[in-house]
C-alpha positions as CSV (number, residue, x, y, z in Angstrom):
1,M,7.1,-18.0,-6.8
2,S,4.5,-17.0,-9.4
3,G,2.0,-16.4,-6.7
4,Q,4.1,-13.7,-4.9
5,R,3.7,-10.0,-5.1
6,Y,6.4,-8.1,-6.9
7,P,7.2,-4.4,-6.8
8,E,6.4,-2.4,-9.9
9,E,10.0,-1.6,-10.7
10,F,10.7,-5.3,-10.7
11,K,8.0,-5.9,-13.3
12,I,9.1,-3.1,-15.5
13,E,12.7,-4.3,-15.6
14,A,11.6,-7.9,-16.2
15,V,9.5,-6.7,-19.2
16,K,12.5,-4.8,-20.7
17,Q,14.5,-8.0,-20.7
18,V,12.0,-9.3,-23.3
19,T,11.2,-6.1,-25.2
20,E,14.5,-4.4,-25.3
21,R,17.1,-7.1,-24.7
22,D,15.5,-9.8,-26.9
23,H,15.4,-12.5,-24.2
24,S,12.6,-14.9,-24.7
25,V,9.7,-15.0,-22.3
26,A,10.5,-18.5,-21.2
27,D,14.1,-17.7,-20.5
28,V,13.3,-14.5,-18.5
29,A,10.6,-16.5,-16.5
30,Q,13.0,-19.3,-15.7
31,R,15.7,-16.9,-14.5
32,L,13.5,-14.9,-12.4
33,G,11.6,-17.8,-10.9
34,V,8.2,-16.6,-12.1
35,T,5.7,-18.2,-14.7
36,S,5.5,-17.2,-18.4
37,H,1.9,-16.2,-17.8
38,S,3.1,-13.5,-15.3
39,I,5.6,-12.1,-17.8
40,Y,2.9,-11.9,-20.5
41,N,0.5,-10.1,-18.0
42,W,3.3,-7.7,-17.1
43,M,4.0,-7.0,-20.8
44,K,0.4,-6.1,-21.3
45,K,0.7,-3.5,-18.5
46,Y,4.3,-2.2,-19.0
47,G,5.2,-3.3,-22.5
48,P,5.2,-1.2,-25.7
49,K,1.5,-2.0,-26.3
50,A,0.6,-1.2,-22.7
51,A,-1.3,2.0,-23.8
52,E,-3.5,0.0,-26.3
53,H,-4.4,-2.6,-23.7
54,Q,-5.1,0.1,-21.0
55,A,-7.2,2.0,-23.5
56,S,-9.2,-1.2,-24.2
57,R,-9.7,-1.8,-20.5
58,D,-10.6,1.7,-19.8
59,E,-13.2,1.7,-22.6
60,A,-14.8,-1.4,-21.2
61,K,-14.9,0.0,-17.7
62,K,-16.4,3.3,-19.0
63,I,-19.2,1.4,-20.8
64,K,-19.9,-0.7,-17.8
65,A,-20.0,2.4,-15.6
66,L,-22.3,4.1,-17.9
67,E,-24.6,1.1,-18.1
68,K,-24.7,1.0,-14.3
69,E,-25.4,4.7,-14.1
70,L,-28.2,4.5,-16.6
71,K,-29.8,1.7,-14.6
72,R,-29.6,3.7,-11.4
73,V,-31.0,6.9,-13.0
74,T,-33.9,5.0,-14.5
75,E,-34.8,3.3,-11.3
76,E,-34.7,6.5,-9.3
77,R,-36.8,8.3,-11.9
78,D,-39.5,5.7,-11.6
79,I,-39.5,5.8,-7.8
80,L,-39.7,9.5,-7.8
81,K,-42.7,9.4,-10.3
82,K,-44.5,7.0,-8.0
83,A,-43.7,9.3,-5.0
84,G,-45.3,12.3,-6.7
85,G,-44.7,15.5,-4.6
86,I,-43.8,13.7,-1.4
87,L,-40.4,15.6,-1.1
88,R,-42.5,18.8,-0.5
89,K,-44.5,17.1,2.4
90,P,-43.5,16.6,6.1
91,I,-40.6,14.2,6.7
92,R,-42.9,11.7,8.5
93,L,-44.6,11.0,5.1
94,R,-41.3,10.3,3.5
95,Y,-40.6,7.8,6.3
96,T,-44.0,6.1,5.5
97,F,-43.4,6.1,1.8
98,I,-39.9,4.4,2.4
99,Q,-41.5,1.8,4.6
100,D,-44.2,1.0,2.0
101,N,-41.7,0.7,-0.9
102,K,-38.5,-0.7,0.6
103,H,-39.2,-3.9,-1.5
104,L,-38.5,-2.1,-4.7
105,M,-34.8,-1.1,-3.9
106,S,-32.5,-0.9,-1.0
107,V,-33.4,1.2,1.9
108,R,-30.1,3.0,1.7
109,R,-30.8,4.2,-1.7
110,L,-34.3,5.4,-0.7
111,Y,-32.7,7.4,2.2
112,R,-30.5,9.2,-0.3
113,I,-33.3,9.8,-2.9
114,F,-35.6,11.2,-0.3
115,D,-33.0,13.0,1.7
116,V,-33.6,11.4,5.1
117,H,-31.3,10.3,7.8
118,P,-31.4,6.5,8.7
119,S,-31.5,7.1,12.5
120,G,-34.5,9.3,12.1
121,F,-36.4,6.6,10.0
122,Y,-35.6,3.8,12.4
123,A,-36.5,5.9,15.4
124,W,-39.8,6.6,13.7
125,L,-40.3,2.8,13.3
126,K,-39.7,2.0,16.9
127,Q,-42.1,4.5,18.4
128,P,-40.9,4.4,22.1
129,S,-43.6,4.0,24.7
130,S,-42.4,7.0,26.8
131,Q,-43.8,10.3,25.5
132,R,-40.6,12.2,26.4
133,A,-38.4,9.4,24.9
134,C,-40.6,9.5,21.8
135,R,-40.2,13.2,21.6
136,D,-36.4,12.9,22.1
137,T,-36.1,10.4,19.3
138,Q,-38.2,12.5,17.0
139,L,-36.1,15.5,17.8
140,S,-32.8,13.5,17.4
141,G,-33.9,12.5,13.9
142,L,-34.7,16.1,13.0
143,I,-31.5,17.3,14.5
144,K,-29.4,14.9,12.5
145,Q,-31.5,15.8,9.4
146,F,-30.7,19.5,9.8
147,W,-27.1,18.8,10.7
148,L,-26.6,16.8,7.5
149,E,-28.3,19.5,5.4
150,S,-25.9,22.0,6.9
151,G,-23.0,19.9,5.5
152,S,-22.2,18.5,9.0
153,V,-21.0,21.9,10.3
154,Y,-23.8,23.3,12.4
155,G,-23.6,23.4,16.1
156,Y,-26.5,23.2,18.6
157,R,-27.4,26.9,18.4
158,K,-28.0,26.9,14.7
159,I,-29.7,23.5,14.8
160,H,-32.0,25.0,17.5
161,S,-32.8,27.9,15.2
162,D,-33.7,25.5,12.4
163,L,-36.0,23.5,14.7
164,H,-37.7,26.8,15.8
165,D,-38.1,27.9,12.2
166,T,-40.0,24.6,11.4
167,G,-42.4,25.1,14.3
168,E,-40.6,22.6,16.7
169,K,-40.6,23.9,20.3
170,C,-37.8,22.8,22.5
171,G,-35.0,24.4,24.6
172,I,-31.6,25.1,23.4
173,N,-30.1,23.0,26.3
174,R,-32.1,20.0,25.2
175,V,-30.8,20.3,21.7
176,H,-27.3,20.5,23.1
177,K,-27.9,17.4,25.2
178,L,-29.4,15.3,22.4
179,M,-26.5,16.3,20.0
180,K,-24.0,15.3,22.6
181,Q,-25.7,11.9,23.1
182,A,-25.7,11.4,19.4
183,G,-22.0,12.3,19.0
184,I,-23.0,15.3,16.7
185,K,-20.9,18.5,17.0
186,A,-20.1,21.6,15.1
187,Q,-17.1,21.6,12.7
188,V,-14.4,23.8,14.2
189,G,-11.2,25.0,12.9
190,Y,-8.0,22.8,13.0
191,R,-4.9,23.2,14.9
192,K,-1.5,23.6,13.0
193,P,0.4,20.4,13.4
194,R,3.2,20.5,15.9
195,H,6.5,19.1,14.6
196,R,9.0,17.4,16.9
197,G,12.5,18.8,16.9
198,G,15.4,16.6,15.7
199,N,15.5,13.2,14.1
200,Q,14.8,9.7,15.5
201,H,18.1,8.0,16.0
202,V,18.1,4.3,16.9
203,V,21.3,2.2,17.1
204,V,21.1,-1.6,17.8
205,P,24.0,-3.8,18.8
206,H,26.4,-5.6,16.4
207,R,24.6,-8.9,16.7
208,L,26.0,-10.5,13.5
209,Q,29.6,-10.6,14.9
210,R,30.9,-11.3,11.4
211,E,29.4,-14.7,11.2
212,F,29.1,-14.5,7.4
213,N,28.4,-18.2,6.7
214,P,25.1,-19.3,8.3
215,K,24.0,-23.0,7.8
216,A,20.6,-22.2,6.3
217,P,18.8,-19.7,4.2
218,N,16.7,-16.9,5.9
219,T,19.0,-16.8,8.9
220,S,21.0,-13.7,8.3
221,W,20.5,-10.9,5.7
222,V,22.8,-8.0,5.1
223,T,21.9,-4.7,3.4
224,D,23.6,-1.6,2.2
225,I,23.5,1.4,-0.3
226,T,25.7,2.4,-3.1
227,Y,25.6,5.0,-5.9
228,I,26.1,4.9,-9.7
229,K,27.1,7.9,-11.7
230,T,25.0,8.8,-14.9
231,H,24.9,11.9,-17.0
232,E,21.5,12.7,-15.3
233,G,23.0,12.5,-11.8
234,W,23.4,9.8,-9.2
235,L,21.3,6.6,-9.1
236,Y,21.2,5.1,-5.6
237,L,21.0,1.4,-5.3
238,A,19.9,-0.5,-2.1
239,V,20.3,-4.3,-1.9
240,V,19.5,-7.1,0.6
241,L,21.6,-10.3,0.4
242,D,21.0,-13.7,2.1
243,L,24.4,-14.6,3.6
244,F,23.7,-18.3,3.1
245,S,24.0,-18.2,-0.7
246,R,25.0,-14.5,-1.3
247,K,21.8,-14.2,-3.4
248,V,20.4,-10.6,-3.9
249,I,16.8,-11.1,-2.6
250,G,15.8,-7.4,-2.5
251,W,16.7,-4.2,-4.2
252,S,15.5,-0.8,-5.0
253,M,16.9,2.0,-7.3
254,Q,15.9,5.7,-6.9
255,S,17.3,9.1,-7.6
256,M,17.4,10.1,-3.9
257,M,19.0,8.4,-0.9
258,T,16.0,8.4,1.5
259,K,14.4,6.0,4.0
260,R,12.1,4.7,1.2
261,I,14.9,3.1,-0.8
262,V,16.0,0.8,2.0
263,L,12.4,0.1,3.0
264,D,11.5,-0.8,-0.5
265,A,14.5,-3.2,-0.8
266,L,13.7,-4.9,2.4
267,L,10.0,-5.2,1.5
268,M,11.0,-7.0,-1.7
269,A,13.1,-9.4,0.3
270,V,10.2,-10.1,2.7
271,W,7.9,-10.7,-0.2
272,R,10.3,-13.0,-2.1
273,R,11.4,-15.1,0.9
274,K,8.4,-15.0,3.3
275,P,10.5,-16.1,6.3
276,T,8.7,-18.1,8.9
277,E,11.4,-17.7,11.7
278,K,13.1,-14.6,12.9
279,V,15.8,-13.3,10.5
280,M,18.7,-11.1,11.5
281,V,19.1,-8.0,9.2
282,H,22.5,-6.4,9.4
283,S,23.3,-2.9,8.2
284,D,25.7,0.0,8.9
285,Q,24.7,3.0,11.0
286,G,23.5,5.2,8.2
287,S,20.6,7.5,8.9
288,Q,18.3,5.4,6.8
289,Y,18.9,2.4,9.0
290,T,18.8,4.3,12.3
291,S,15.4,5.8,11.6
292,Y,12.2,5.0,13.5
293,E,10.6,3.8,10.3
294,W,13.2,1.1,9.7
295,Q,13.0,-0.2,13.2
296,S,9.2,-0.3,13.1
297,F,9.4,-2.3,9.8
298,L,11.8,-4.8,11.4
299,A,9.4,-5.3,14.4
300,A,6.3,-5.5,12.3
301,H,7.8,-8.3,10.1
302,G,9.5,-10.4,12.9
303,L,13.0,-9.3,11.8
304,E,15.9,-8.6,14.2
305,G,18.2,-5.6,13.6
306,S,22.0,-5.6,13.8
307,M,24.4,-2.8,13.0
308,S,28.1,-2.5,12.2
309,R,30.2,-0.7,14.7
310,R,30.7,3.0,13.8
311,G,33.5,3.5,11.1
312,N,34.1,-0.3,10.7
313,C,33.2,-1.3,7.1
314,H,34.5,-4.8,7.6
315,D,31.4,-5.7,9.7
316,N,29.4,-5.5,6.5
317,A,32.0,-6.9,4.2
318,V,29.7,-9.2,2.2
319,A,27.5,-6.2,1.1
320,E,30.6,-4.2,0.3
321,S,32.0,-7.2,-1.7
322,F,28.9,-7.4,-3.8
323,F,29.1,-3.7,-4.7
324,Q,32.7,-4.2,-5.8
325,L,31.7,-7.1,-8.0
326,L,28.9,-5.1,-9.6
327,K,31.1,-2.1,-10.3
328,R,34.0,-4.0,-11.6
329,E,32.2,-6.6,-13.8
330,R,29.4,-4.3,-15.1
331,I,29.4,-0.6,-14.2
332,K,33.0,0.1,-14.8
333,K,32.6,-1.0,-18.4
334,R,29.6,1.2,-19.1
335,V,28.8,5.0,-19.5
336,Y,25.2,5.6,-18.5
337,T,23.5,8.5,-20.2
338,T,20.3,8.3,-18.1
339,R,19.2,6.8,-14.8
340,E,16.8,4.6,-16.7
341,Q,19.7,3.1,-18.7
342,A,21.6,2.4,-15.6
343,R,18.5,0.9,-13.9
344,A,17.9,-1.6,-16.7
345,D,21.6,-2.6,-16.9
346,I,21.9,-3.2,-13.1
347,F,18.6,-5.2,-13.1
348,N,20.0,-7.3,-15.9
349,Y,23.2,-8.0,-13.9
350,I,21.5,-8.8,-10.6
351,E,18.4,-10.9,-11.8
352,M,19.7,-12.3,-15.1
353,F,23.3,-13.0,-14.4
354,Y,24.5,-12.7,-10.7
355,N,21.7,-14.6,-9.0
356,V,21.2,-17.3,-11.6
357,K,24.5,-17.8,-13.4
358,R,27.5,-16.2,-11.7
359,K,29.7,-18.8,-9.8
360,H,30.5,-17.8,-6.3
361,G,33.6,-19.1,-4.3
362,S,31.7,-19.3,-1.1
363,N,29.1,-21.5,-2.9
364,N,31.6,-24.2,-4.1
365,L,31.6,-22.4,-7.6
366,L,27.7,-22.6,-7.8
367,S,25.5,-19.6,-8.5
368,P,23.3,-18.4,-5.6
369,V,20.1,-19.9,-7.0
370,N,21.8,-23.4,-7.8
371,F,23.5,-23.4,-4.3
372,E,20.0,-22.9,-2.7
373,N,18.5,-25.6,-4.9
374,Q,21.2,-28.0,-4.0
375,Y,20.6,-27.3,-0.3
376,Q,16.8,-27.9,-0.7
377,Q,17.4,-31.2,-2.6
378,Q,19.7,-32.3,0.3
379,L,17.0,-31.5,2.8
380,E,14.4,-33.5,0.9
381,S,16.6,-36.5,0.5
382,V,17.3,-36.8,4.2
């Protein structure tokens, strides 16, 4: 599991188990199923000395960036010395200088230093045989040049005026045609976004049919949201459980009950389990689960939705049972001053106790982790 990606809130709470609850790094790593190396890396980023490590990294990056900038400025100064006053001369002479000195540095940098457009330079190199085509190419390069100098906002009328000011004689319709061919157009105002009325509301069938005991992991997941009271206000908790072992495989805690909290919890479950077959994900008909974003996430990750019948809490009994355990065994015995205090304690219950230690009746009195390990060993012995 050490190679998996973990959400930031998971890493922060894992570090707190070492820095605030005095668990050893090895113990935390074993319980969470990650390597000790990962815990140490997370401590550098989120631990008490994170500011010192970050300052050291920032200083090294700053020095490296300054060295890179000094090298760039020195090289550009030298090439400009060599060019003399070519920036005051016709653009064709700049093209010639770039062609003669492209071995000194990248052509892209030379474009920027001498303020020319690549298409004009390459058109100058090709020199089409047709006199009109040659003229069109030349004009196209100049048009792009003037358009860029305007900040990419000029239309064909102002570009035509710029060409006329430099002594280039061509019709305004020709400028319009060449700009259209090159995909160049004036910058215009923007329309005010139009918002759709109402909310997306997608309800899917009750596919789970209360089959709460699948024969293998990653067959059926259930998800739900609850709330925890603190002196700061409510802390909302969304969880995802695998029905096979009752293991909490995804969770998220936030101060607001929005679509993001359920999507973050399901994303953690997908990261941790990486299912290869279609998994059924069962929820109630809350607005977070009937949203368009929730259904899009399920489709994008090969998951199949299922929803409880309206007003029937028994259809999602396993998730409700977990919340009852959490509140009876941990939350009921605590008074949380802040949301951060509640978050740390709930993380400790889920990841350090419930998943790895708490015996479960439906698992033959094994913890969810040990039950899954037993199942894996039986598969390997067959």
